[in-house]
C-alpha positions as CSV (number, residue, x, y, z in Angstrom):
1,M,1.7,-21.3,-3.7
2,L,5.3,-20.4,-2.8
3,K,6.9,-23.6,-4.1
4,D,5.6,-23.1,-7.6
5,F,6.7,-19.6,-8.5
6,P,9.8,-18.8,-10.7
7,R,13.1,-18.9,-8.9
8,D,14.4,-15.8,-10.7
9,A,12.0,-12.9,-10.7
10,V,11.3,-9.3,-9.7
11,V,9.3,-8.9,-6.6
12,Y,6.9,-6.0,-6.1
13,C,6.3,-6.1,-2.3
14,F,3.6,-3.5,-1.8
15,D,0.9,-2.2,0.5
16,T,-2.1,0.2,0.2
17,E,-3.3,2.6,2.8
18,T,-6.8,3.9,2.1
19,V,-9.4,6.4,3.3
20,P,-13.1,6.7,2.3
21,D,-13.7,8.1,-1.2
22,V,-15.9,11.0,-0.1
23,L,-16.8,12.1,-3.6
24,A,-18.0,8.6,-4.6
25,L,-20.0,8.4,-1.4
26,I,-21.7,11.7,-2.2
27,D,-22.8,10.5,-5.6
28,A,-23.8,7.0,-4.2
29,L,-26.0,8.9,-1.7
30,G,-27.4,11.2,-4.3
31,M,-26.8,14.1,-1.9
32,E,-25.7,17.7,-2.3
33,F,-22.5,18.7,-0.5
34,K,-23.4,21.9,1.4
35,S,-21.5,24.4,3.4
36,A,-22.6,22.7,6.7
37,S,-21.4,19.3,5.4
38,T,-18.1,17.7,6.6
39,F,-16.3,14.7,5.2
40,E,-17.2,12.7,8.3
41,S,-20.9,13.6,8.0
42,V,-20.9,12.1,4.5
43,I,-19.1,8.9,5.7
44,D,-21.4,8.5,8.7
45,R,-24.6,9.0,6.6
46,F,-23.5,6.4,4.0
47,K,-22.7,3.8,6.8
48,K,-26.1,4.4,8.4
49,E,-28.0,4.2,5.2
50,R,-26.1,1.2,3.9
51,Y,-25.7,-0.8,7.1
52,G,-28.2,0.7,9.6
53,A,-27.7,2.7,12.8
54,E,-26.9,-0.4,14.9
55,A,-24.1,-1.7,12.7
56,G,-21.3,-0.2,14.7
57,D,-18.5,1.1,12.5
58,P,-18.4,-1.2,9.5
59,M,-15.6,-1.0,6.9
60,L,-16.7,0.7,3.6
61,P,-17.0,-1.4,0.4
62,L,-13.7,-1.9,-1.3
63,A,-14.8,0.2,-4.3
64,F,-15.0,3.2,-2.0
65,Q,-11.5,2.8,-0.5
66,Q,-9.4,5.6,-2.0
67,I,-5.6,4.8,-2.0
68,V,-3.6,7.6,-0.2
69,A,-0.3,5.7,0.1
70,L,1.2,3.1,-2.2
71,P,4.6,2.1,-0.9
72,C,6.4,-0.6,-2.9
73,L,9.7,-2.4,-2.2
74,R,11.1,-3.8,-5.5
75,F,13.9,-6.4,-5.4
76,N,15.3,-9.1,-7.5
77,L,14.8,-12.7,-6.3
78,S,17.6,-15.1,-7.2
79,L,17.1,-17.5,-4.3
80,E,20.8,-18.1,-3.9
81,A,23.5,-16.5,-1.7
82,G,25.6,-14.0,-3.5
83,G,22.7,-12.8,-5.7
84,N,22.0,-9.1,-6.1
85,P,18.6,-8.2,-4.6
86,Q,18.9,-4.5,-5.6
87,F,16.3,-3.3,-3.1
88,K,14.5,-0.1,-3.9
89,L,11.6,1.4,-1.9
90,T,9.3,3.7,-3.8
91,N,6.4,5.7,-2.3
92,Y,4.2,6.3,-5.3
93,I,2.2,8.9,-3.4
94,S,4.8,10.9,-1.5
95,K,3.8,14.5,-1.8
96,P,1.3,16.0,0.7
97,L,-1.7,17.9,-0.6
98,P,-0.9,21.6,-0.8
99,K,-2.8,22.6,2.3
100,N,-4.8,21.3,5.2
101,P,-8.2,20.0,4.2
102,P,-10.8,22.8,4.4
103,Q,-13.0,20.9,6.8
104,A,-14.5,23.8,8.8
105,K,-18.2,24.5,8.4
106,G,-18.8,27.6,6.3
107,N,-15.7,27.2,4.2
108,D,-16.3,27.3,0.5
109,V,-17.9,24.1,-0.8
110,E,-15.9,24.3,-4.1
111,D,-12.7,24.5,-2.2
112,R,-13.5,21.4,-0.3
113,L,-14.5,19.5,-3.4
114,E,-11.3,20.7,-5.1
115,W,-9.2,19.4,-2.2
116,L,-10.9,16.0,-2.6
117,R,-10.3,16.0,-6.3
118,L,-6.6,16.7,-5.8
119,G,-6.4,13.5,-3.7
120,L,-8.0,11.5,-6.5
121,E,-5.5,13.0,-8.9
122,Q,-2.6,11.8,-6.8
123,E,-4.2,8.3,-6.6
124,A,-4.6,8.1,-10.4
125,D,-1.0,9.3,-11.1
126,A,0.4,6.8,-8.5
127,L,-1.5,3.8,-9.9
128,T,-0.4,4.8,-13.4
129,E,3.2,5.1,-12.4
130,W,3.1,1.8,-10.5
131,M,1.5,0.0,-13.4
132,A,4.0,1.5,-15.9
133,D,6.9,0.2,-13.8
134,I,5.5,-3.3,-13.8
135,I,4.9,-3.2,-17.5
136,A,8.5,-2.0,-18.1
137,D,9.8,-5.0,-16.2
138,Q,7.6,-7.4,-18.1
139,E,8.5,-5.9,-21.5
140,A,12.2,-6.3,-20.5
141,G,11.5,-10.0,-20.2
142,K,11.4,-10.2,-16.4
143,T,8.8,-12.2,-14.4
144,V,7.0,-10.0,-12.0
145,I,5.7,-11.3,-8.6
146,L,3.2,-9.3,-6.6
147,L,3.8,-9.8,-2.8
148,T,1.3,-8.7,-0.2
149,W,-0.1,-9.6,3.2
150,N,-3.9,-10.3,2.9
151,G,-3.6,-8.9,-0.6
152,H,-6.2,-11.3,-2.0
153,G,-8.7,-10.0,0.5
154,F,-7.9,-6.3,0.3
155,D,-5.0,-4.8,-1.7
156,M,-5.5,-6.7,-5.0
157,P,-9.2,-5.9,-5.4
158,V,-8.7,-2.4,-4.3
159,V,-6.0,-1.8,-6.9
160,L,-8.2,-3.3,-9.6
161,L,-11.3,-1.3,-8.6
162,R,-9.5,2.0,-8.2
163,A,-7.7,1.7,-11.5
164,Q,-11.1,2.0,-13.1
165,R,-12.0,5.2,-11.2
166,R,-13.7,8.0,-13.0
167,F,-14.6,11.3,-11.3
168,P,-18.2,11.5,-10.2
169,A,-20.4,14.4,-11.2
170,S,-19.8,16.2,-7.9
171,A,-16.1,16.5,-8.7
172,K,-16.4,18.0,-12.1
173,G,-16.4,21.6,-12.8
174,K,-13.1,23.3,-13.0
175,V,-11.3,20.2,-14.1
176,A,-12.8,17.1,-15.9
177,A,-11.4,13.6,-15.5
178,V,-7.8,13.6,-14.5
179,R,-6.9,10.6,-16.6
180,G,-5.3,11.7,-19.9
181,S,-4.6,9.5,-22.9
182,A,-1.3,8.3,-21.5
183,N,-3.0,7.2,-18.3
184,S,-5.7,5.4,-20.1
185,E,-3.3,3.6,-22.5
186,C,-1.2,2.5,-19.5
187,R,-4.2,1.1,-17.7
188,K,-5.4,-0.8,-20.8
189,K,-2.0,-2.3,-21.3
190,F,-1.6,-3.2,-17.7
191,F,-4.9,-5.1,-17.5
192,K,-4.2,-6.9,-20.8
193,R,-0.9,-8.1,-19.4
194,A,-2.2,-8.7,-15.8
195,T,-5.3,-10.7,-16.5
196,H,-4.8,-13.0,-19.4
197,R,-4.2,-16.7,-18.7
198,G,-0.6,-17.7,-18.8
199,E,2.7,-16.6,-17.5
200,Q,1.7,-13.0,-16.8
201,D,-1.5,-13.8,-15.0
202,L,-0.7,-11.4,-12.1
203,F,-4.1,-11.1,-10.5
204,S,-5.4,-14.6,-10.4
205,R,-5.5,-15.8,-6.8
206,F,-4.3,-19.2,-8.1
207,S,-1.2,-17.7,-9.8
208,P,2.2,-18.4,-8.4
209,L,3.0,-14.8,-9.4
210,N,0.4,-13.4,-7.0
211,V,1.7,-14.2,-3.5
212,D,-0.6,-13.4,-0.5
213,L,1.9,-14.4,2.2
214,M,-0.8,-14.6,4.9
215,K,-2.5,-17.3,2.8
216,A,0.7,-19.0,1.6
217,I,1.8,-19.6,5.2
218,A,-1.6,-21.2,6.0
219,G,-1.5,-23.5,3.0
220,E,-4.6,-25.6,2.3
221,H,-5.8,-25.3,5.8
222,G,-6.5,-21.5,5.7
223,F,-7.1,-19.2,8.7
224,S,-10.2,-19.3,10.8
225,T,-9.6,-15.6,11.3
226,K,-7.2,-13.2,9.6
227,T,-3.7,-13.1,11.1
228,K,-2.2,-9.7,11.4
229,Q,1.2,-9.1,9.9
230,A,2.4,-7.6,13.1
231,D,1.5,-10.8,15.0
232,Y,3.4,-13.0,12.6
233,A,6.3,-10.5,12.8
234,A,6.4,-11.0,16.5
235,L,7.0,-14.8,16.0
236,V,9.8,-14.1,13.6
237,G,11.4,-11.4,15.7
238,V,11.3,-8.5,13.2
239,P,9.6,-5.1,13.5
240,G,5.8,-5.2,13.5
241,K,4.1,-1.7,13.7
242,I,5.3,1.8,14.3
243,K,3.8,4.1,16.9
244,G,0.9,6.5,16.3
245,P,1.1,10.2,15.9
246,D,1.8,11.0,19.5
247,D,4.0,7.9,20.0
248,S,1.8,6.6,22.7
249,E,-0.1,4.0,20.8
250,T,0.6,1.6,17.9
251,M,-0.3,2.9,14.5
252,D,-2.8,0.9,12.4
253,G,-5.1,1.3,9.5
254,S,-8.0,2.7,11.6
255,K,-6.0,5.9,12.2
256,V,-5.2,6.6,8.6
257,S,-8.4,8.5,7.8
258,A,-8.1,10.9,10.8
259,L,-4.5,11.7,9.8
260,Y,-5.4,12.2,6.1
261,F,-8.5,14.4,6.6
262,H,-7.3,16.5,9.4
263,S,-3.6,17.3,9.3
264,V,-1.2,18.0,6.5
265,T,1.7,17.8,8.9
266,Q,0.7,14.3,10.1
267,R,0.1,12.8,6.6
268,Q,3.7,11.8,6.3
269,R,3.0,9.3,9.1
270,I,0.7,7.4,6.7
271,I,3.6,7.0,4.3
272,E,6.0,6.0,7.1
273,Y,3.4,3.4,8.3
274,G,3.1,1.8,4.9
275,S,6.8,1.9,4.3
276,H,7.5,0.2,7.6
277,D,5.0,-2.5,6.7
278,V,6.6,-3.4,3.3
279,L,10.1,-3.5,4.8
280,T,8.8,-6.0,7.4
281,L,6.8,-8.0,4.8
282,A,10.0,-8.5,2.7
283,L,11.8,-9.9,5.8
284,L,8.8,-12.2,6.5
285,F,8.8,-13.4,2.9
286,I,12.5,-14.2,3.0
287,D,12.1,-16.0,6.3
288,T,9.2,-18.0,5.0
289,L,11.2,-19.1,2.0
290,E,13.6,-20.8,4.4
291,G,10.8,-22.3,6.4
292,F,9.4,-23.8,3.2
293,G,12.8,-25.3,2.4
294,M,13.3,-23.2,-0.7
295,I,16.5,-21.5,0.5
296,D,19.1,-22.4,3.1
297,E,19.9,-20.5,6.3
298,D,23.0,-18.8,4.7
299,T,20.9,-17.5,1.8
300,R,18.2,-16.2,4.3
301,A,20.9,-14.5,6.3
302,Y,22.4,-13.0,3.1
303,Y,19.1,-11.5,2.0
304,F,18.4,-10.1,5.5
305,D,21.8,-8.6,5.5
306,Q,21.3,-7.0,2.1
307,L,18.0,-5.4,3.1
308,V,19.5,-4.0,6.3
309,K,22.5,-2.6,4.3
310,Y,20.0,-1.0,1.9
311,V,18.2,0.7,4.8
312,E,21.5,1.8,6.2
313,S,22.5,3.3,2.9
314,E,19.2,5.2,2.7
315,L,19.7,6.6,6.2
316,K,23.2,7.8,5.3
317,A,21.9,9.4,2.0
318,H,19.1,11.2,3.7
319,K,21.4,12.4,6.5
320,K,23.9,13.7,3.9
321,R,21.2,15.6,2.0
322,K,19.6,16.7,5.3
323,V,16.3,15.2,4.3
324,K,13.9,14.7,7.1
325,K,11.8,12.0,5.4
326,A,13.9,9.0,6.5
327,H,11.8,8.6,9.6
328,A,10.3,5.3,8.5
329,F,13.7,3.8,7.7
330,Q,15.0,5.0,11.1
331,L,12.0,3.6,13.0
332,W,12.2,0.2,11.3
333,Y,16.0,0.1,11.7
334,D,15.9,0.9,15.4
335,D,13.2,-1.7,16.0
336,L,15.2,-4.3,14.1
337,K,18.3,-3.7,16.2
338,R,16.3,-3.7,19.4
339,L,14.7,-7.0,18.5
340,N,18.0,-8.5,17.2
341,P,20.8,-6.9,19.2
342,N,23.3,-9.6,18.0
343,G,22.4,-9.4,14.4
344,I,19.8,-11.3,12.3
């Protein structure tokens, strides 16, 4: 997979963090959301009806995975020392919802449905913006590479499914579908470019433009079980995962829903978690290129150094502007220095 892709391209190294799409679950169940209902009660009821009471805690179908964070590290790939990677990290969903979710029993049902609708609006806007950036690079004549970890099994189908999202009946009322004509045209253009056979076939799992690094490392042998990115990061000596909300346990995807549905002040941690992951994935990608013999040690060191300098520049810029949202950069940078005290 890696050996076949273009040697001069633009890489979109991205990750998706998701929570259950409660509105879709309500419609799938054919239920009425009442004053005594909570988001968790809807999720639990769906799991029991779909999988049975003895199924434990199964993951919801990918179609019902609402994207609440879409961090993406874009950089140029020249595969030669002295190139200009031009790293840029964009969090396509970066603004918290305006208030804590109205979860309490007895709160107005319409207020709770409206809060859920706002989350879907953020998701739609984020996917539209992300797709528009990819299209802009393609129309400028650049070859786009999508880079993920386990993206073939999760992120890619989730993005494709969620890009087709329409509001269910239970979300309508004050506002109809959030997608305007601009969103729809962008989506149609994106799918036309992303799925046709040829150079721009972004979403084929056989395409050299669609790199699932977890699969690429395994080669034709595959993995008997999925390998976590943090585990592979431990082999390479780069940051794996950040700590959880109380800094006593490692953050992972299972904690995202609790943060999203219960605390507006903790929701920033979801963004930090995803940002941390894509910075690490970029390092793993560059390291793997050397392992596959596609770049030499000096080029690998150069790209590592450029990414670290980018993070340092972001930290300085945030400090100068007294912005407090550089936490992900700081956590990642501190971990990297701790793991590599003598440089990388």
